[in-house]
C-alpha positions in Angstrom: 27.5 14.5 -7.5 23.8 13.7 -6.9 23.0 14.8 -10.5 25.8 12.7 -11.9 24.6 9.6 -10.1 21.0 10.4 -11.0 20.0 10.7 -7.4 18.6 14.2 -7.7 15.0 13.9 -9.0 14.8 17.5 -10.0 12.2 20.2 -9.1 8.7 18.9 -8.6 9.7 15.2 -9.1 9.7 12.5 -6.5 13.0 10.7 -5.8 13.3 7.2 -7.4 12.9 5.4 -4.1 9.5 7.2 -3.5 8.3 6.2 -6.9 9.4 2.6 -6.4 7.8 2.5 -2.9 4.5 3.9 -4.3 4.5 1.3 -7.1 5.0 -1.5 -4.6 2.4 -0.1 -2.3 -0.2 0.2 -5.1 0.5 -3.4 -6.3 0.1 -4.7 -2.8 -3.3 -3.0 -2.5 -4.3 -4.5 -5.8 -3.2 -7.9 -4.7 -5.0 -7.6 -1.4 -8.3 -6.7 -3.2 -7.8 -9.7 -5.6 -7.0 -12.0 -2.7 -10.0 -11.0 -0.7 -12.6 -10.3 -3.4 -11.5 -12.2 -6.5 -14.8 -14.0 -6.9 -16.8 -10.7 -7.1 -14.6 -8.4 -9.1 -13.8 -4.8 -8.2 -17.3 -3.3 -8.7 -20.2 -2.9 -6.3 -19.5 -3.0 -2.6 -15.9 -4.3 -3.0 -14.2 -0.9 -2.6 -16.2 -0.2 0.6 -15.5 -3.7 2.0 -11.8 -3.5 1.1 -11.7 0.0 2.7 -13.2 -1.4 5.9 -10.6 -4.2 6.0 -7.7 -1.8 5.3 -8.9 0.7 8.0 -9.3 -2.2 10.5 -5.8 -3.3 9.8 -4.6 0.3 10.1 -6.1 0.8 13.5 -6.0 -2.7 15.1 -2.8 -4.3 13.6 -0.5 -1.8 12.0 0.4 -0.1 15.3 2.0 -3.4 16.3 3.3 -4.4 12.9 5.0 -1.1 12.2 7.5 -1.9 15.0 8.5 -5.3 13.5 11.7 -5.6 11.6 10.1 -8.1 9.2 6.7 -9.4 8.3 5.5 -12.3 10.5 5.8 -15.7 8.8 2.1 -16.3 9.5 1.1 -13.6 7.1 2.7 -15.3 4.1 0.2 -16.5 1.6 -2.7 -14.6 3.2 -4.3 -11.2 2.4 -2.6 -9.8 5.5 0.8 -10.2 3.6 -0.4 -7.6 1.1 -1.7 -5.2 3.8 1.6 -5.4 5.7 3.5 -4.8 2.4 1.2 -1.8 1.5 1.6 -0.2 4.9 5.4 -0.8 5.0 5.8 0.8 1.6 3.5 3.7 2.5 5.6 4.3 5.6 8.6 4.7 3.3 6.8 7.4 1.4 5.3 9.2 4.5 6.5 7.8 7.8 4.2 9.8 9.9 0.8 8.6 8.6 0.9 5.8 6.0 -2.5 5.9 4.2 -2.4 3.5 1.3 -6.1 3.2 0.9 -6.6 6.8 -0.2 -3.8 6.4 -2.8 -5.2 3.3 -4.3 -8.3 5.0 -5.7 -8.4 6.5 -9.1 -10.1 9.8 -9.8 -13.5 8.2 -10.2 -13.3 6.9 -6.6 -13.0 3.2 -7.7 -10.1 0.9 -7.0 -7.4 0.8 -9.7 -7.1 -3.0 -9.6 
């Protein structure tokens, strides 16, 4: 039945909900970088600065936010909205340890904004 309903991704492929969650996570990270660093682009120290902000959120805020049923209204329209979204989507991919920052880099080590 799963194959008939196209729920079975097949060998070596991610299920559709993982693909969608990854796309939403990646877009949220791009949006976060643009919101925080739009005036300086994505070169130079931006990846390191963005990484620091993401790790700070991951250690200081995400432990509280992960237990919430919805994003706090105060996050709307702020860079924190994108971090919350990125971590929420990452937790759908890997509930144990969402690490969206590592996934947002392309092979050269630069942000894929």
